[in-house]
N, C-alpha and C positions, 0 to 999 in steps of 0.2 A: 287398810290400804285401798278397800273398793266398796264404800259402803251402799247400802240397797239403792237407792235412788239413782246416785251417780253412774253405777254400775248398767241399770236398766237405760238410763238417758244415752250412755255410751253405744250401748247394742241399739236402742230405735233410731240413731241418728245415722248408725253405720247402716243400720238396714234400709233405711230409707234412702242412701246416697247408693247405696248398691241398687236400689229399684230404681234411681233415677238414670242411672249410667247403663243399666239391663236395657229398660224401657225404651229410651232414646237411642241406644245403637243396635238391638235387636228390631225392633218394633217400630222405629221410628215416631215412638210416643212421648211427648213431652209432659211433664208431670209441674211445668214451671204456670203454666197458664191457669191450671186448677188449686195449685196449693199455694204457690208463693201469694207473697205481700204485694196487693195492687192498690193504687192511689182509688181512693173512693168515688171518685169520679169517672173511673173506668168503668168498662163495659164488664171487664172482667174481674172486678171486685167481687169478692164472699164474704159474708162475716165469718165463716172456720177458717180464711186465712191469717186470722189474727194469732191463731194458734198453731194452724200448720206449717207456716215459714219459718218458726223455731226449729225443724227438723230437715229442713233441707238446706245442702250448701250449694254455691258454685263450683266446687271444686275439690280435689282430692286435700289441700294445703289447707284451704280453708276448713275444710272439715277437721283436717289433724290438729292445727294448731287452737280452734276453739274447743275441741274436746279433752287437749291435753292440758289447756288453762283451767277447763271444768274439772278435770281430775285432779289438778296440783292444788287449787285454789278452795274447790268444793268440797274435796273430801274432808278436809280440815272443820267446814264450817258444819257440814252434817252431821260426823261426829260430836258435834259440839251441840247442837241443836235436836236431831232427831231428823227420820226422813220425813215427818209430815212437814213440819216448821220449814225445812230445807226447802223440801217442793212446793208449798206456797211461797217462800222468796221468790224461787226461781222463776215459776209462773208470771207471779205479779211483776217482776222486772222484765220479763220479757214481754208481757203485753204492755205494760208503760213504755218501754221503748219503742214498739211499733206503732203507739197513738202520738208519741212524740215525732218520729217520722214522718207519720201520715199527716201531723200539722204542717211540719217541713215542709212537705211534698206539696200540700194544696199551696203555700205561700209560693213556692217556686212555679206552679202551673198557672197561678193568676200572673204573676211576674212575666211567662212566656206570654201569655194570651194578650197581656197589655201591650207589650214589644211589638208582637206582631198585628196587633189593632194600629200601633203607632206606625208601622210600615206601611201600612195597607192605606190609611190615609195622606201619608207623605211618603211615598214611593223613591230609593233611593240607594245608591250601592253603599254609602255609609251605614246607612240603617240597617241594612242587611248584613254587612260585615259586624255592625256591634253586635248582633245575633249570634252571628257564625262565631266569634269569637268568645260569648259568654256562653254559650249552651255547645260548644264542641262540636260544631255541626260538619266539621272536617272526617269525624269519624262515622259519619251516616252517608247513604247510599239510597238516592231515590228511583223509581221507575217513569219513564214515557211509556205506556205502553209494553213491550218487551224488552225496551232496553233501560240498561240500569245506568244511570248518572250518578258517579260520585259527587258528592257535595263540593269536594275540595275542586274538581274539574269544573265544575260551572261557577263557583268564584272567580275563578283565574281566567275562564274566558269571559266574565262579567270586566273584570278589571282592565281590559283593554276596550271595552267600548262605553260609551257615554254613560255617566250615572244615573241617567234618566231612561235609557233604552226601553223603549214599550215591550218589544219582546222579554228581553230579562225579568222587567217587574212580573210581567204576565207569570212567566216561568217561576219566578222568585215566591209569588202569592201563593200558587200551586204548591210548590215543595214545602214552604212555611206550613201550610194547612194541612199537609200529610204529617209534617214533625210534628204539631201540635199532637198529633192524635198519638204517636210513635211513645211519644215522651211521658203522653198520659196512660200509656200503658206498661212501662217498665217496672220490671218486677223486682221484689228484694227477697233474699233468703238468708237463711243463717239464725245460730243461736249469739249469735255477738252481744247483741242489748243485754241477755240474760244472762252472758257470762262476764259483761262488765260489770253487771250489778254486783256477781259475785266476787270479780274481783277487788272493790270499791268495800264490799263488808270484810272483806281478808284485811284490806287495809287498815280498816276502821276499828276492826275489833283487836287487832295483832299491829300495830303502827309500827312496833318495835322490832320485830322480829326482822333478822338478816336474811335477804333474797341472792342469790346467785343468778342473773341473768346475763345471758350471752347477748353481746359480745361487750359488754361491761365487764373489765378486768377486776371487780374488787367487789365484794357484798353491801348490799344496800340495803338501809333499813325500808320495809313495807311503804310506811306513810310517803317517802321521797320517791318510790318507784311508781305508786299509785296517783298520786298529785300530778308526778312530771308528764304521765299518760295521760291523764284526763285535760292536764294542760296543752297538751300536743293536739290531741281529738277538737278540742274547742276553738285551736288556732285553725287547724283543716277544714274545721267545718265551716267558718266564717269567709276562710279563703275561698271555697267554694270552687275550685280549680276545674278549668274545663275537661272532661275524658276522667274525672276523680267519681269511681263507681263505688266508692266505701261510704255506708251510712252513718258517716260521723254522729249525727245528732241521735242517732236511736242509741249509739253506745252511750252517746251522754244521757239520753232518755233512761237508760238501764241505770246510770251512775241515780239520777234524782230520785227515782222509785226507789232503790236500795237506801239509800240518806232516809227519805221518809217513812218507810218501814221500819229499818233499824231506831230512830227515833222514837217511833212509837212504843216498839218491844221493849225498849230500853228507857223509860223515862223516869220508872221509879227503881231502876237498878243496874244502874252505872257501875258498881262496884267490879261487876263480872268483866269489865273491859280489861285487857293485858297490855 
């Protein structure tokens, strides 16, 4: 019911989350800058974050659902493969998810820099508004000295002034420059990429097993549940809604590396599938 690697992963993730909450709540020290995964163009990026971010979470619900899925599906895989192979699989999926996520983040940062450069060359309210909507600037607050300036308030103020207002253009350039720095330093935490790899492996090896998943009112085969979940992540990843803070392509990266590893391991042993 609770094999060796699964048990230790549950314990480690729980202890790390406890350390996150305690250090931040009591000592005002945030582990995110040091151990969460950052874009490699950020000053906060460190190579060890490729591994350490897998053991951090953004909240109790994030931790609970990841660990519940890891126990539910991972226990079956570890009992089948043994602890060594399962641990290798889990870490490969987690690292693969991290590299895929960094690839997408690199593209996003390049797109943002290009959009801001375009605004700087041809400043206008419409160009600023395009960036505002695409990157969800309404959720951000900038500072002018000690004064906090919500970006939504700034946009609303500019909307009633001339589109090429000199004062607004200068302020927008300053704000967008600061936003590029903030966007570059966004952190990613969680074991979701590795867990998605585990979920895919279960659906791949046991496709006809029936699952009872709330709130679905009837049993569903693993292959349909996993396939539907992957398609949903693919849709949400390409939709890229402003304010969506879920690393969908990290989840898909975990699935991709799980598939590659399973194909290698089962190249000459397909009779072991159920």
